[in-house]
N, C-alpha and C positions, 0 to 999 in steps of 0.2 A: 503493499500501499504506500503511492508514495504522500507525501508529509506537509502539512497542512499549512493555509501561507502565515509568513507575519505579519508583524505589524511593520511592516518594507512594506515597501514596491517587488516584494518578492514574491513567485508564484508556480505553484511547479505546475507541465505541463497538464492541458486537459491531457485523457487519457481514451480511446473507445475501445472496447475490449467486439471482440467478435468470437462468434460462439452459437453453436446453432440450438435448435429452439428448446426450448425446455427441459435447458440446464441449467437457469436456474440467476442469469449471470444479475436480476435486479435483488433475489436474494441476499448475494452474494452480499452486496452493496450491503442491504441494509443492515447482513452480521458484521460485517463489520464497522458499518458505525455503531451497533450497538458495543461489541466488542472493545473499545474509543472512551466506552466510559459515556455516551453520546447520546439523549434521549432521539432516536426517529421518529416522533411525530414535529420536531422541531430543527432534527437535525438532516432531513433527508427531505431532499425534494425528488418523486419522482412526475421526470418533467415526462409527459406521450405528444415527443412533437409531430404524431399525427390525427392528434385533434386536434393540432392547431392550423391557421389561416397566419399568412403573413405578418396581415395587421394587430392578428392574439402577444405575438416576440416584441413587436417594437414600440402600440400602445395606441390610442387612440391622442388623437390629436383634441384640444381643448383650449377656447381662447383665455387671455390671458386680459388683454386689451384690443383696443381697435390692430391697430399693428404689430400683434406680437401672440403668439403659437408657440403653446407647450406641448409635450404627449406625457400622456398618462402612462406609470409605468402602472407594466401586470401585475396584481395583487398576489400572483405567485411568485415571483422571484423573491428570492430575500436577503434582508436590507442589514442586519444584523447581526452577532455570535458566529456559531463556525458548523460546518457540516458540508455534506456534498449535495449537490444540484445536479441531477442523474438524466438525461435528455435518452431516452428508453426510444430507443425502433426509431431513431435519428436515420437511415437511411432504408426507411423501408416511405419515411413523411417524400412526401413532392421539393421539386427541387426549387423552389421558391420557398419554400420554409426553410430546405436548407440554406437558400440564400438570406433569410432572413438570422437563422443562426451564427454566420459570419464574424461580426461584431465581437458580437457574445464573446463566442467561444474562441476566437485572435487577441480582441481586448478588454476581455472581462467590462467590456458597456455596450447597453443598445439606448445611441443618442445622450442623456445627462443620468445617469440610468448608471451605478456603476458595480461589481460585486462583491461585497466585503472581501475585508482582505484573509480570510482567515474560512473562504470556503470554499471547494475543492470541483471543478469540472469533469463529467467522467458523462462517457457518452457507450454503447452498445448498440449492436443490430447485428444481425444475420448473415451468414456470406453468401451469394453469388449460387452456389451449389443447393440450398437450404432450398430451393422454392419457393422460400419465403417470400417472393414479387418487390424485390429493392429496389430502390434505383438507385442508379452509382452513382457514388460520390464525384464528383470534377476533382478535380486535382488539388486546388487550391484552400478544401475544406480539410482534404484528407491529411491535407499537411501539416497540421494547424492542429495534429497531434501526434500524442504517441501512443499506436499498436501495443496492443497485450490479444491476444489464446489464448480464448475460455477453453477448457477440457474438463470431462466427467474424469473422476479420482472416486473411487467405489470406499478410500479409507477416509480420506476428505468425510462424503456424504454419509457414513455412518459416522461418521461425528455428529453430525446436524438428524441425524434418522433418532438414534436413541433419542439425545435431546429434545426430539418435538414427538418420540413416543408413535413413532410411526410402528406398526405392524410387526411381531418379531418376524410372521410367516413371510411379507415380502423381505425382512431382511437376513432372514436363511437363506432364502429361493435365492438371492441375489451375492452373500456368496458363493454358494455350488455353482452360479452362471450368471459371474459378472461383465463376460462382456453382454446381459441381457437390461444391462444400470440405461444406455444409451445406444439405439439401434434405429436407426433411424432410416425409415422406406419411401428409397426415391422415387415409388413405380407412383404414379398417377390412379389416385382410387381410392386411397390407402389412407384413411383419416387416421386412423388409431396410431400407436406405438412407441413405442416404453419410450420415456425419458428421465430423469430424476421427480418432476414435477407431473407426471403419469402414473410411476409411480405412492405419492405422495396417494393422488387420488384411489388409487386403487387401497389403500388402507382407509382412505372416509366408508368406500364403501363396502369393504367388512366388518367393519363400526357401525357399522348397519347395516348388518342379516343378507347384504347382496355375494354371493358369492355361486353365483349359476357365470358359465365361462361364456356368454351373453353378454353376461352384464359386467363383470371381470373386462373382456376385451370390451368394451363402447370405451374404457381408461386408455389401455394396452396393444385391441386388433386383437386379431382370437389367434394368429399360430402364440406369441407370448404367454397368453391364458392358458391354452389348453396346455403349457408348458409350467403355469406352474397353480395351474391344474388337479396334474399328474403332480405334483412335489406335494402340493396338498394334502390327499390322496396321500401317499407314504408316508407323509407325518403322522397320519390316524391310527399306525399300527406303531409304530415308532415302542420303545421304553415306554413308560411316564417319565416325566421330566420332577414332578413333585418327589414321585418316588426316590429315581437317585439319587438328588437333592437328599432324600432321609437317608444314604446312605445303601441305596440297592448299586453295584459294581457290575451294570449291564451295558457292554460296549458293541456301538451295530457294525456290521464290519461294508459296509458301502456307504464310499462317503456324501454319499444323499444324505443318506438318511440319518451319518455324523454331523452333518447343517440344519439336519433341521432339528436336531436336538440338542444340540450349542442357541442356540437363539432362542428354542422354551424355559433350557435352560436358564439362558439370562436372562429372559422376562422374566419367569418368576423367582429369579433368585431378586430380581431388580426391586421387586412388591412385595415383598418380606429380608427382615434382617433374621441375622445370622447363620447366613448362609457359605461365609466367606473364608470359611479353616473350609468346608467342603464342596466348593468350584477348584480351589489349586486342587481337594487331597485328587478330586473325580480327574484334573488335566492331566493330574503327572500320569494315567491309565486310557491315555487317549498317546498317537500316534502326534508327534513330534510339530505336525504344522497344523492338528486340530485342536492340541493345546494348546499353544501357543491363540488361537483363535478365540477359543474359547476366555482365557484371558485376557488379551484384550478387547474386546465384546461386555464385558462383565465392567474394566475400564471406564468404557464409554459409558455405563450404563448407569454408571455412577455406585456401583457394590465396590466398597472400602475395604475389599481383595488384597490393598499393600500396603496392612495396616498391620495381618499374620503374619507369621517365621516360617508358612509353609511358600508363601510369597516370592521370601528373598533369597530362599534354597530354589523355590522356580525360576527366579530371574539369573541363576547362577548358570544354572544348568540349562538355559538354554540360550544363553546371554548372546550367543551367533545368529538369534531370530531372531532376539528382538531387537538391536545397535545397530543404531537408525532409525530404525522405525515408531513409526508418533502412535499414542494409547492404546 
């Protein structure tokens, strides 16, 4: 994250985030604002340029005297404090709107209006290959940005997913098939496809009791829904996660079943206290890859296994797998 501006006339460059639809570009920036200790309601302005006309940015003229006109500054632009002005869907906006944004992006001004020093400008948009109907950015506008590519990463997504209470079956399935986190289908007529955003919708559907293949498919597409449903059916045949947490030493042989059991154990362990030692104890029964997965996901879910003696021993034994990876 670029640093915020100072009280002097020093400002970080405007940044453009490129990425496919549904990967959570705006959610990432909002989360960064929260992690910096700022209130998103005050310090995060999500400005959808596709919904604006050029005059909406420049403001409307008002007559101050017989021979003087002043431009009224749009109410949605910040006037004090610090934060992020997020120009979403910039390259979906018509060329005239993009042109109107030139001065704001380059000079941090619009007529008499000036963006406060401690506000950062970040823009985002889809790529041409995403079939999102983007309008090409003219070279002078593109040259005003530092350009970053945003990619999906399962480990980062799970940090968010456990914090947001995403259904453990969704997390377990994506542990088993990480390539399903984002699978953009460029074939015409495919309206639903797997993205971080649509897997969140699947979690919401499960919470509402909507579990049919067609219902899940409405969010992530029928192909992904069929695989997800097969995973859920397989999970119904697993050892009971609560019985395992209570001391049952049964380890499935198939990798997909271990993934399902691990996610279920983490969910149940996060809902109740007192399983910290048992989780690490059971992890020691698993193949190393799954042992580390169980421990790391337990930490993500806020289970305080790091306070146990077993965790210290586990960390030493598996330090080659854990070292350099995020908990």
